N, C-alpha and C positions, 0 to 999 in steps of 0.2 A: 528555435529556442529550446533548450533542454533544462529542465528543473530537476534537482535532486530531492527525492523524498526519502526520508529515513525513519528509523524507529523513533517514536516520540517519547521523550522522557522529561518530566517536569516542565512541560510546556514548550520545549525547544526540539526542533528536528535534529536528529543526530545522524550524521552521514558517515558511513564506513567506506571510504574511497577504495581501499585495497581489499575489500571483502569479496571472496568468491561467491558469497550469497547475495547476488544482485541480478536484476533483470532490467532490460530497457522496454519501455512501452509507450502507449499513447493514451492520454486521458479521454475517456468517453463521456464522463459525466461527473459533476461535483455537486454535493449537497451539503449546505451549511446547517449544522445542528447545534448552534450555540457555542459550547465549549470545544466542539470538534467539527471537522469537515470530513466527510466520507467521499472518497474518490473511487470511481469505477475505472479500472485501467486494463486495456487490452495489451497482452504480452504475447511473445512468440507462441505459436501453436496453431491457430490463435486460441488463447485462453483469456479469461477475464478474472481479475483479482479485485477484491475490495480492500482499499487502504484507508484506514482511519487515522487521522493526525489531529493532535490537540492544537487548537488555534492559539496564536501568540498575540500579545498586545503590541508587538514591535511593528511600527509603521513601515519598516524597511523589508519586512518579510514578503517575498513573492509567493503568491498562491497560483498554482497551475490552473489553467482553464481548459475546457474541452477542446481537444485538438492538439494541445501541447504534448511534446515528447518529454518523457520523464525517465529518470534513472532511479529505480527502487533498490534500496539496500536495507539489510537488517543484520543483526548480530545473531550468532549461533544460540545465545541464551534466549532469544525471543522466539525460537522455534518450539513448536509443540507437536510431538508425533501423534498422529491420529490412528486409532485402531481401524482395521478394515471393516467394512460394512458386513453385517451378518445377513445371509440370505433369509428371505422371509419363508416361514414354513408353508408347505403346500397344503392347500385346503382340500379336504376329501369330499 
């Protein structure tokens, strides 16, 4: 089973099927936090990503479970460039 997880907007998962901004992974853990569910996903590398999606009231919405394979997608607008970490000053 493969579930598509996309950028959450107004309570609905948005899937960008043709986006080059995507990864395949496996859900390691899922934590329900009321209005959102936070997923820990292992992707190629192996690297781990944390994905937060707004929960929907729709009873037809499938929620991935640990062990499920998922396809993560996002829009370019959802990306935030991070500055490189600054080295800590040496203590004398």
